[in-house]
Backbone as CSV, one residue per row, in Angstrom:
resi,resn,N_x,N_y,N_z,CA_x,CA_y,CA_z,C_x,C_y,C_z
1,MET,3.539,18.459,8.907,2.941,17.128,8.765,2.026,16.857,9.963
2,THR,0.782,16.486,9.714,-0.168,16.226,10.790,0.150,14.900,11.473
3,SER,-0.398,14.738,12.685,-0.185,13.482,13.413,-0.794,12.304,12.659
4,PHE,-1.898,12.551,11.945,-2.557,11.499,11.157,-1.627,11.015,10.048
5,ARG,-0.975,11.968,9.365,-0.035,11.599,8.301,1.201,10.915,8.884
6,LYS,1.649,11.375,10.052,2.805,10.747,10.696,2.515,9.294,11.043
7,THR,1.286,9.025,11.521,0.922,7.649,11.860,0.979,6.755,10.629
8,ALA,0.448,7.252,9.509,0.482,6.483,8.267,1.912,6.249,7.811
9,LEU,2.749,7.288,7.902,4.142,7.171,7.467,4.898,6.159,8.324
10,VAL,4.749,6.270,9.639,5.440,5.343,10.541,4.956,3.916,10.312
11,GLY,3.625,3.735,10.201,3.090,2.401,9.964,3.571,1.805,8.658
12,GLY,3.603,2.621,7.604,4.081,2.135,6.315,5.539,1.738,6.359
13,LEU,6.361,2.570,6.996,7.781,2.245,7.101,8.007,0.973,7.917
14,LEU,7.205,0.783,8.958,7.353,-0.420,9.775,7.017,-1.675,8.983
15,TYR,5.985,-1.601,8.146,5.669,-2.752,7.299,6.828,-3.048,6.344
16,LEU,7.443,-2.004,5.800,8.571,-2.210,4.900,9.777,-2.763,5.655
17,ILE,9.947,-2.339,6.910,11.055,-2.853,7.727,10.921,-4.359,7.949
18,THR,9.689,-4.851,8.096,9.514,-6.296,8.261,9.988,-7.058,7.023
19,PHE,9.835,-6.448,5.838,10.367,-7.068,4.626,11.894,-7.044,4.653
20,ILE,12.454,-5.882,5.057,13.907,-5.746,5.108,14.512,-6.759,6.079
21,GLY,13.781,-7.046,7.153,14.290,-7.995,8.128,14.118,-9.444,7.714
22,SER,12.947,-9.798,7.190,12.620,-11.208,6.999,13.241,-11.836,5.757
23,ILE,13.266,-11.125,4.641,13.724,-11.740,3.387,15.225,-12.036,3.411
24,PRO,16.100,-11.072,3.729,17.526,-11.425,3.814,17.814,-12.448,4.906
25,ALA,17.055,-12.381,5.996,17.280,-13.322,7.098,17.087,-14.755,6.642
26,ALA,16.062,-15.003,5.832,15.790,-16.355,5.356,16.970,-16.912,4.560
27,LEU,17.665,-16.050,3.823,18.821,-16.485,3.045,20.039,-16.710,3.935
28,LEU,20.213,-15.859,4.930,21.407,-15.932,5.764,21.392,-17.137,6.703
29,VAL,20.227,-17.537,7.179,20.167,-18.667,8.128,20.098,-20.015,7.417
30,ALA,20.071,-20.007,6.093,19.913,-21.256,5.338,20.942,-22.322,5.674
31,PRO,22.234,-21.990,5.888,23.205,-23.058,6.190,22.822,-23.887,7.415
32,ALA,22.263,-23.261,8.437,21.881,-23.998,9.648,20.652,-24.857,9.431
33,LEU,19.853,-24.522,8.416,18.613,-25.261,8.160,18.803,-26.378,7.150
34,ASP,19.654,-26.139,6.164,19.779,-27.081,5.049,20.766,-28.213,5.315
35,ASN,21.652,-28.031,6.275,22.667,-29.046,6.574,22.261,-29.817,7.825
36,PRO,21.812,-31.080,7.681,21.376,-31.859,8.858,22.495,-32.070,9.881
37,SER,23.741,-31.961,9.449,24.871,-32.158,10.353,25.583,-30.839,10.626
38,TYR,24.816,-29.773,10.685,25.425,-28.448,10.847,26.259,-28.367,12.132
39,VAL,25.759,-28.937,13.223,26.482,-28.819,14.498,27.811,-29.585,14.476
40,ALA,27.991,-30.483,13.500,29.239,-31.231,13.385,30.094,-30.723,12.226
41,SER,29.679,-29.626,11.602,30.397,-29.100,10.448,31.220,-27.879,10.842
42,ALA,31.920,-27.310,9.848,32.697,-26.094,10.095,31.779,-24.927,10.430
43,GLY,30.548,-24.965,9.901,29.544,-23.979,10.248,29.748,-22.631,9.570
44,ALA,28.736,-21.792,9.705,28.782,-20.410,9.217,28.079,-19.562,10.271
45,ASP,28.615,-19.621,11.471,27.930,-19.050,12.631,27.682,-17.553,12.511
46,GLN,28.658,-16.806,12.029,28.491,-15.360,11.927,27.396,-15.004,10.925
47,GLN,27.357,-15.727,9.819,26.315,-15.484,8.822,24.935,-15.785,9.391
48,VAL,24.817,-16.925,10.058,23.535,-17.306,10.653,23.132,-16.309,11.734
49,ALA,24.098,-15.893,12.553,23.804,-14.935,13.620,23.320,-13.605,13.055
50,LEU,23.916,-13.158,11.944,23.451,-11.924,11.307,22.012,-12.072,10.834
51,GLY,21.702,-13.243,10.265,20.322,-13.502,9.855,19.357,-13.454,11.022
52,LEU,19.793,-13.945,12.181,18.936,-13.928,13.370,18.740,-12.506,13.893
53,VAL,19.766,-11.666,13.762,19.612,-10.259,14.134,18.537,-9.608,13.257
54,LEU,18.559,-9.926,11.965,17.550,-9.373,11.059,16.157,-9.909,11.387
55,GLU,16.087,-11.161,11.834,14.787,-11.689,12.255,14.274,-10.956,13.488
56,LEU,15.178,-10.544,14.368,14.761,-9.743,15.519,14.284,-8.363,15.082
57,VAL,14.885,-7.825,14.023,14.375,-6.575,13.447,12.933,-6.773,12.998
58,ASN,12.667,-7.916,12.386,11.301,-8.247,11.977,10.384,-8.346,13.189
59,VAL,10.871,-8.949,14.271,10.084,-9.079,15.497,9.667,-7.715,16.027
60,PHE,10.634,-6.811,16.157,10.323,-5.485,16.693,9.456,-4.692,15.710
61,GLY,9.621,-4.952,14.416,8.742,-4.316,13.436,7.300,-4.763,13.608
62,CYS,7.098,-6.050,13.871,5.739,-6.574,14.100,5.092,-5.905,15.313
63,ILE,5.849,-5.836,16.412,5.308,-5.228,17.626,5.001,-3.751,17.392
64,ALA,5.920,-3.052,16.736,5.730,-1.623,16.494,4.540,-1.360,15.574
65,CYS,4.292,-2.247,14.615,3.112,-2.097,13.756,1.833,-2.129,14.587
66,GLY,1.773,-3.074,15.524,0.603,-3.161,16.385,0.386,-1.893,17.180
67,VAL,1.481,-1.322,17.697,1.379,-0.086,18.474,0.984,1.084,17.579
68,ALA,1.601,1.170,16.400,1.374,2.312,15.518,-0.067,2.399,15.037
69,PHE,-0.670,1.253,14.733,-2.012,1.269,14.148,-3.130,1.144,15.175
70,PHE,-2.770,0.917,16.432,-3.804,0.673,17.432,-4.788,1.841,17.528
71,SER,-4.279,3.062,17.597,-5.168,4.221,17.769,-6.075,4.414,16.568
72,ILE,-5.584,4.060,15.386,-6.402,4.205,14.169,-7.498,3.151,14.137
73,VAL,-7.115,1.887,14.364,-8.086,0.799,14.287,-9.121,0.920,15.405
74,ARG,-8.713,1.425,16.564,-9.645,1.555,17.681,-10.790,2.504,17.351
75,ARG,-10.537,3.497,16.516,-11.594,4.437,16.137,-12.627,3.785,15.234
76,VAL,-12.253,2.667,14.626,-13.208,1.918,13.796,-13.930,0.886,14.646
77,HIS,-13.173,0.093,15.396,-13.769,-0.956,16.235,-12.728,-1.380,17.256
78,GLU,-13.051,-1.262,18.533,-12.086,-1.559,19.590,-11.680,-3.027,19.589
79,GLY,-12.625,-3.920,19.299,-12.303,-5.339,19.255,-11.294,-5.665,18.169
80,LEU,-11.440,-5.027,16.999,-10.479,-5.231,15.922,-9.092,-4.724,16.333
81,ALA,-9.066,-3.598,17.049,-7.784,-3.034,17.480,-7.075,-3.982,18.440
82,ILE,-7.805,-4.502,19.421,-7.209,-5.431,20.380,-6.778,-6.715,19.677
83,GLY,-7.610,-7.218,18.782,-7.267,-8.428,18.042,-6.033,-8.243,17.180
84,TYR,-5.908,-7.075,16.562,-4.737,-6.815,15.716,-3.455,-6.799,16.544
85,VAL,-3.493,-6.109,17.675,-2.308,-6.023,18.517,-1.919,-7.397,19.065
86,THR,-2.880,-8.156,19.544,-2.564,-9.453,20.144,-2.034,-10.449,19.114
87,THR,-2.581,-10.448,17.908,-2.053,-11.360,16.882,-0.658,-10.946,16.450
88,ARG,-0.394,-9.640,16.451,0.958,-9.171,16.152,1.939,-9.618,17.240
89,LEU,1.509,-9.535,18.485,2.372,-9.960,19.591,2.627,-11.462,19.532
90,PHE,1.580,-12.243,19.207,1.756,-13.687,19.074,2.744,-13.989,17.952
91,GLU,2.603,-13.290,16.834,3.521,-13.478,15.707,4.958,-13.193,16.132
92,ALA,5.163,-12.078,16.828,6.504,-11.702,17.258,7.076,-12.720,18.249
93,ALA,6.257,-13.174,19.184,6.726,-14.133,20.187,7.112,-15.459,19.542
94,THR,6.337,-15.915,18.571,6.621,-17.201,17.925,7.884,-17.120,17.081
95,ILE,8.073,-16.013,16.366,9.309,-15.841,15.600,10.509,-15.817,16.536
96,THR,10.352,-15.194,17.694,11.438,-15.147,18.678,11.818,-16.549,19.135
97,MET,10.832,-17.436,19.283,11.137,-18.827,19.623,12.040,-19.459,18.566
98,GLY,11.755,-19.167,17.303,12.602,-19.684,16.229,14.009,-19.126,16.290
99,VAL,14.133,-17.835,16.637,15.450,-17.218,16.775,16.231,-17.892,17.897
100,LEU,15.581,-18.120,19.031,16.250,-18.756,20.165,16.706,-20.173,19.823
101,SER,15.900,-20.890,19.059,16.277,-22.268,18.726,17.530,-22.303,17.860
102,LEU,17.663,-21.361,16.906,18.865,-21.347,16.066,20.073,-20.803,16.822
103,LEU,19.855,-19.893,17.757,20.964,-19.478,18.615,21.494,-20.667,19.415
104,ALA,20.579,-21.540,19.851,20.988,-22.748,20.564,21.765,-23.685,19.642
105,VAL,21.386,-23.761,18.367,22.125,-24.582,17.403,23.559,-24.072,17.270
106,ILE,23.722,-22.753,17.189,25.072,-22.177,17.110,25.889,-22.550,18.348
107,SER,25.257,-22.448,19.507,25.961,-22.803,20.745,26.354,-24.271,20.756
108,LEU,25.462,-25.141,20.283,25.779,-26.573,20.221,26.953,-26.838,19.296
109,ARG,26.981,-26.179,18.146,28.074,-26.396,17.200,29.400,-25.968,17.817
110,GLN,29.392,-24.826,18.503,30.625,-24.352,19.140,31.043,-25.259,20.285
111,GLN,30.059,-25.753,21.033,30.365,-26.675,22.133,30.944,-27.974,21.594
112,GLY,30.336,-28.484,20.529,30.828,-29.730,19.945,32.227,-29.594,19.384
113,ALA,32.503,-28.427,18.768,33.845,-28.198,18.232,34.883,-28.110,19.354
114,ALA,34.462,-27.582,20.501,35.397,-27.420,21.615,35.659,-28.723,22.349
115,THR,34.643,-29.593,22.454,34.771,-30.827,23.242,35.060,-32.052,22.396
116,GLY,34.839,-31.935,21.090,35.100,-33.068,20.205,33.988,-34.088,20.144
117,ASN,32.815,-33.802,20.683,31.696,-34.752,20.638,30.544,-34.210,19.806
118,ALA,30.889,-33.528,18.699,29.873,-32.865,17.883,28.853,-33.853,17.318
119,GLU,29.305,-35.059,16.930,28.395,-36.024,16.307,27.243,-36.395,17.239
120,SER,27.508,-36.468,18.523,26.456,-36.844,19.473,25.413,-35.741,19.641
121,LEU,25.755,-34.530,19.215,24.831,-33.396,19.369,23.969,-33.167,18.134
122,VAL,24.222,-33.934,17.071,23.470,-33.748,15.823,21.960,-33.936,16.016
123,PRO,21.489,-35.000,16.715,20.034,-35.143,16.897,19.408,-33.954,17.639
124,VAL,20.123,-33.432,18.627,19.603,-32.277,19.364,19.521,-31.066,18.437
125,GLY,20.555,-30.870,17.625,20.546,-29.769,16.671,19.398,-29.872,15.693
126,ASN,19.134,-31.077,15.206,18.023,-31.270,14.258,16.675,-31.001,14.922
127,ALA,16.559,-31.359,16.201,15.314,-31.077,16.927,15.091,-29.569,17.058
128,LEU,16.162,-28.832,17.321,16.047,-27.379,17.433,15.689,-26.745,16.092
129,VAL,16.240,-27.289,15.023,15.887,-26.789,13.683,14.411,-27.063,13.383
130,ALA,13.920,-28.213,13.824,12.501,-28.528,13.621,11.614,-27.534,14.377
131,ILE,12.038,-27.159,15.588,11.280,-26.145,16.340,11.260,-24.832,15.569
132,ARG,12.409,-24.463,15.023,12.471,-23.221,14.253,11.560,-23.282,13.028
133,ASP,11.555,-24.418,12.340,10.707,-24.558,11.148,9.231,-24.368,11.496
134,TRP,8.784,-24.983,12.584,7.383,-24.843,12.977,7.082,-23.443,13.495
135,ALA,8.062,-22.831,14.156,7.862,-21.452,14.619,7.641,-20.525,13.430
136,MET,8.382,-20.740,12.341,8.231,-19.895,11.166,6.986,-20.253,10.359
137,THR,6.488,-21.460,10.554,5.221,-21.816,9.915,4.055,-21.125,10.607
138,LEU,4.097,-21.098,11.933,2.995,-20.514,12.692,3.124,-19.003,12.846
139,GLY,4.333,-18.506,13.135,4.519,-17.095,13.442,4.187,-16.145,12.314
140,PRO,4.985,-16.116,11.240,4.706,-15.180,10.151,3.335,-15.383,9.510
141,ASN,2.833,-16.587,9.535,1.530,-16.838,8.924,0.367,-16.380,9.795
142,MET,0.675,-15.856,10.991,-0.357,-15.157,11.752,-0.807,-13.904,11.028
143,ALA,-0.068,-13.538,9.972,-0.500,-12.425,9.114,-1.912,-12.653,8.607
144,GLY,-2.319,-13.914,8.525,-3.691,-14.192,8.102,-4.706,-13.602,9.059
145,PHE,-4.422,-13.689,10.353,-5.362,-13.169,11.345,-5.244,-11.656,11.495
146,ASN,-3.999,-11.129,11.557,-3.915,-9.684,11.741,-4.333,-8.922,10.490
147,ALA,-4.265,-9.567,9.321,-4.791,-8.917,8.113,-6.303,-8.836,8.158
148,LEU,-6.945,-9.847,8.735,-8.398,-9.778,8.891,-8.788,-8.593,9.768
149,MET,-8.011,-8.353,10.843,-8.317,-7.256,11.760,-8.031,-5.899,11.120
150,LEU,-6.787,-5.708,10.678,-6.395,-4.419,10.112,-7.102,-4.173,8.781
151,GLY,-7.162,-5.203,7.941,-7.798,-5.042,6.641,-9.264,-4.666,6.761
152,THR,-9.975,-5.297,7.693,-11.381,-4.975,7.895,-11.555,-3.528,8.338
153,ALA,-10.691,-3.085,9.262,-10.778,-1.700,9.743,-10.493,-0.707,8.625
154,LEU,-9.443,-0.949,7.853,-9.109,-0.036,6.762,-10.190,-0.038,5.692
155,TYR,-10.785,-1.211,5.448,-11.843,-1.314,4.439,-13.093,-0.560,4.882
156,ARG,-13.484,-0.751,6.136,-14.688,-0.089,6.644,-14.541,1.430,6.641
157,ALA,-13.387,1.895,7.079,-13.184,3.334,7.230,-12.764,4.015,5.931
158,ARG,-12.525,3.242,4.888,-12.081,3.792,3.596,-10.816,4.637,3.762
159,LEU,-9.905,4.156,4.578,-8.681,4.901,4.835,-7.680,4.791,3.693
160,ILE,-7.782,3.732,2.918,-6.971,3.536,1.722,-7.891,2.940,0.655
161,PRO,-7.460,2.914,-0.611,-8.300,2.282,-1.633,-8.712,0.879,-1.226
162,ARG,-9.991,0.584,-1.352,-10.524,-0.665,-0.801,-9.926,-1.917,-1.426
163,ALA,-9.372,-1.808,-2.616,-8.780,-2.983,-3.259,-7.589,-3.510,-2.463
164,ILE,-6.897,-2.631,-1.758,-5.706,-3.059,-1.008,-6.100,-3.914,0.201
165,PRO,-6.951,-3.425,1.113,-7.341,-4.302,2.229,-8.155,-5.505,1.781
166,ALA,-8.887,-5.367,0.665,-9.658,-6.515,0.173,-8.739,-7.672,-0.179
167,LEU,-7.552,-7.365,-0.691,-6.593,-8.422,-1.023,-6.190,-9.195,0.220
168,GLY,-5.969,-8.470,1.331,-5.619,-9.149,2.574,-6.775,-9.929,3.162
169,ILE,-7.985,-9.350,3.086,-9.162,-10.012,3.657,-9.485,-11.293,2.898
170,VAL,-9.402,-11.250,1.575,-9.701,-12.442,0.770,-8.611,-13.491,0.916
171,GLY,-7.354,-13.035,1.011,-6.250,-13.989,1.105,-6.106,-14.633,2.464
172,ALA,-6.662,-14.005,3.507,-6.497,-14.518,4.871,-6.993,-15.954,5.041
173,PRO,-8.217,-16.286,4.621,-8.672,-17.676,4.799,-7.805,-18.687,4.062
174,ILE,-7.234,-18.280,2.930,-6.378,-19.202,2.167,-5.106,-19.490,2.956
175,LEU,-4.506,-18.439,3.516,-3.284,-18.627,4.286,-3.542,-19.441,5.549
176,ILE,-4.636,-19.172,6.224,-4.985,-19.928,7.431,-5.229,-21.389,7.084
177,ALA,-5.906,-21.632,5.946,-6.152,-23.008,5.513,-4.847,-23.732,5.215
178,TYR,-3.878,-23.005,4.626,-2.574,-23.626,4.344,-1.889,-24.060,5.635
179,VAL,-1.915,-23.194,6.655,-1.270,-23.523,7.932,-1.915,-24.757,8.554
180,ILE,-3.244,-24.806,8.548,-3.951,-25.956,9.123,-3.596,-27.237,8.369
181,CYS,-3.599,-27.151,7.030,-3.254,-28.329,6.230,-1.798,-28.747,6.445
182,ASN,-0.936,-27.778,6.673,0.467,-28.091,6.958,0.585,-28.842,8.270
183,ILE,-0.126,-28.396,9.282,-0.101,-29.069,10.577,-0.625,-30.494,10.453
184,LEU,-1.657,-30.682,9.641,-2.256,-32.007,9.466,-1.461,-32.900,8.515
185,GLY,-0.402,-32.352,7.930,0.428,-33.145,7.039,-0.116,-33.277,5.639
186,LEU,-1.065,-32.450,5.249,-1.681,-32.534,3.928,-0.931,-31.728,2.880
187,THR,-0.072,-30.827,3.318,0.739,-30.029,2.401,2.010,-29.637,3.139
188,GLY,2.822,-28.784,2.546,4.069,-28.398,3.201,4.769,-27.289,2.456
189,PRO,5.913,-26.848,2.970,6.681,-25.793,2.314,7.129,-26.215,0.916
190,GLY,7.156,-25.244,0.018,7.604,-25.516,-1.339,6.536,-26.041,-2.262
191,THR,5.304,-26.197,-1.784,4.220,-26.702,-2.608,3.509,-25.554,-3.321
192,LEU,2.709,-25.904,-4.304,1.907,-24.911,-5.023,0.931,-24.230,-4.071
193,PHE,0.389,-24.990,-3.134,-0.566,-24.439,-2.163,0.089,-23.309,-1.374
194,GLN,1.336,-23.510,-0.970,2.019,-22.461,-0.228,2.165,-21.198,-1.075
195,GLY,2.529,-21.362,-2.335,2.676,-20.205,-3.215,1.377,-19.442,-3.379
196,VAL,0.290,-20.188,-3.562,-1.022,-19.555,-3.723,-1.440,-18.847,-2.440
197,ALA,-1.094,-19.432,-1.291,-1.493,-18.858,-0.007,-0.658,-17.640,0.363
198,VAL,0.638,-17.668,0.045,1.535,-16.601,0.477,1.482,-15.390,-0.447
199,PHE,1.279,-15.601,-1.732,1.366,-14.492,-2.688,0.426,-13.330,-2.365
200,PRO,-0.862,-13.565,-2.054,-1.724,-12.415,-1.729,-1.222,-11.622,-0.536
201,PHE,-0.607,-12.317,0.448,-0.132,-11.610,1.627,1.152,-10.855,1.367
202,PHE,2.016,-11.431,0.580,3.220,-10.712,0.188,2.837,-9.419,-0.514
203,THR,1.866,-9.512,-1.420,1.421,-8.339,-2.178,0.714,-7.339,-1.278
204,TRP,-0.199,-7.838,-0.410,-0.962,-6.958,0.482,-0.055,-6.153,1.396
205,GLU,0.901,-6.795,2.039,1.753,-6.094,2.988,2.727,-5.153,2.289
206,LEU,3.238,-5.557,1.133,4.153,-4.693,0.397,3.437,-3.453,-0.123
207,VAL,2.271,-3.649,-0.754,1.524,-2.512,-1.289,1.045,-1.606,-0.159
208,LEU,0.599,-2.203,0.961,0.160,-1.406,2.099,1.305,-0.539,2.620
209,GLY,2.483,-1.129,2.795,3.625,-0.371,3.286,4.009,0.766,2.355
210,LEU,4.030,0.492,1.056,4.396,1.519,0.081,3.335,2.622,0.021
211,TRP,2.057,2.229,0.044,0.982,3.219,-0.058,0.998,4.161,1.148
212,LEU,1.100,3.597,2.341,1.072,4.431,3.539,2.315,5.305,3.641
213,THR,3.445,4.806,3.161,4.673,5.590,3.220,4.613,6.794,2.284
214,PHE,4.130,6.586,1.073,4.196,7.651,0.058,2.875,8.407,-0.130
215,LYS,1.749,7.780,0.207,0.453,8.435,0.014,-0.255,8.761,1.329
216,GLY,-0.159,7.870,2.296,-0.833,8.076,3.571,-2.288,7.661,3.531
217,PHE,-2.995,7.930,4.628,-4.416,7.617,4.709,-5.228,8.622,3.904
218,ASN,-6.424,8.219,3.546,-7.346,9.087,2.823,-7.740,10.282,3.691
219,LYS,-7.448,11.474,3.235,-7.718,12.684,4.017,-9.206,12.996,4.122
220,ASP,-10.018,12.398,3.255,-11.454,12.673,3.275,-12.241,11.673,4.112
221,SER,-11.548,10.694,4.721,-12.257,9.711,5.535,-12.749,10.360,6.817
222,ALA,-13.730,9.736,7.446,-14.301,10.288,8.680,-13.245,10.377,9.778
223,ILE,-12.377,9.380,9.855,-11.340,9.379,10.891,-10.345,10.508,10.638
224,ALA,-9.971,10.733,9.372,-9.047,11.818,9.054,-9.654,13.165,9.421
225,LEU,-10.932,13.346,9.126,-11.599,14.604,9.454,-11.679,14.797,10.966
226,GLU,-11.880,13.693,11.693,-11.918,13.786,13.154,-10.561,14.196,13.708
227,TYR,-9.498,13.599,13.173,-8.154,13.978,13.597,-7.906,15.461,13.325
228,ALA,-8.278,15.919,12.113,-8.051,17.313,11.750,-8.835,18.251,12.660
229,ARG,-10.064,17.878,12.995,-10.885,18.709,13.870,-10.280,18.795,15.269
230,ASN,-9.800,17.670,15.777,-9.199,17.669,17.107,-7.924,18.504,17.144
231,GLU,-7.118,18.407,16.086,-5.888,19.185,16.056,-6.185,20.678,15.931
232,THR,-7.233,21.035,15.165,-7.611,22.441,15.032,-8.087,22.999,16.366
233,GLN,-8.894,22.207,17.077,-9.384,22.645,18.374,-8.251,22.799,19.371
234,ALA,-7.298,21.857,19.339,-6.164,21.932,20.262,-5.305,23.161,19.974
235,ALA,-5.152,23.486,18.680,-4.332,24.632,18.317,-4.999,25.955,18.666
236,SER,-6.355,25.967,18.680,-7.083,27.209,18.938,-7.254,27.501,20.419
237,ARG,-6.969,26.524,21.290,-7.115,26.756,22.716,-6.037,27.714,23.203
238,PRO,-6.395,28.696,24.012,-5.363,29.603,24.542,-4.437,28.859,25.488
239,SER,-3.190,29.219,25.422,-2.222,28.549,26.298,-2.436,29.017,27.722
240,GLN,-2.246,28.092,28.654,-2.439,28.408,30.066,-1.128,28.974,30.630
241,PRO,-1.191,30.176,31.230,0.049,30.749,31.795,0.536,29.911,32.973
242,ALA,1.814,29.814,33.063,2.397,29.056,34.182,2.168,29.803,35.485
243,VAL,1.809,29.055,36.476,1.566,29.636,37.788,2.779,29.369,38.666
244,THR,3.376,30.421,39.140,4.540,30.257,40.004,4.217,30.762,41.390
245,ALA,4.713,30.064,42.322,4.471,30.458,43.710,5.746,31.024,44.293
246,LYS,5.604,32.142,44.987,6.775,32.765,45.598,7.142,32.017,46.878
247,ALA,8.424,31.874,47.022,8.882,31.194,48.234,8.503,32.011,49.451
248,GLY,7.927,31.314,50.410,7.559,31.969,51.647,6.206,32.632,51.632
249,ALA,5.457,32.511,50.424,4.123,33.128,50.356,3.186,32.377,51.249
250,ALA,2.207,33.091,51.776,1.263,32.468,52.691,0.313,31.591,51.925
């Protein structure tokens, strides 16, 4: 397997790992989000904590995606490569803020159960949940920006069928518009606008992950040919004999 194919395989698997982390996590942390008096209730701390572990898997998947694709995108355009990595890092950092806020909710619930003043901690718990909600609104939806970077690079270089990155490029402005409208209070989670904005990205990232995992990059692209040429040249170079020095030699 060539290094070019390995990069595609690793990148594809990392995109799929973000799905494995994020979707079950959303279900597992629901008790802490849906119950306004969670810190004063019996709680489901272990379930929520498991969901947060999966969200951290998503975080590391985001960072690893940026690292895995950097060398490929840089060969197309260095600015796109830097932009892709930085938006991935911002996404990961913002999701981590949401994880920390729910970990704090768990701590508050346990503290309240131990001291008997759980009711007084409910407003603080709700504030932390609100931070988590906004973190998940801003963080994962940074996919709109990193899809513009990665999608543009893949489209230009013809590394995969152009219909796949085109889906991300076209859907990006819709997702970004949804986030802005959400901040301005014009829409919100659970609306038709959210469904229209999220669906192209769900499809783009899933298809991209599956394609790169099972098919890889286009072997006839200019970047693939460059990789193959470099590997051929490296393999044809004669190995350099090790030079050893005798002890005590002048």
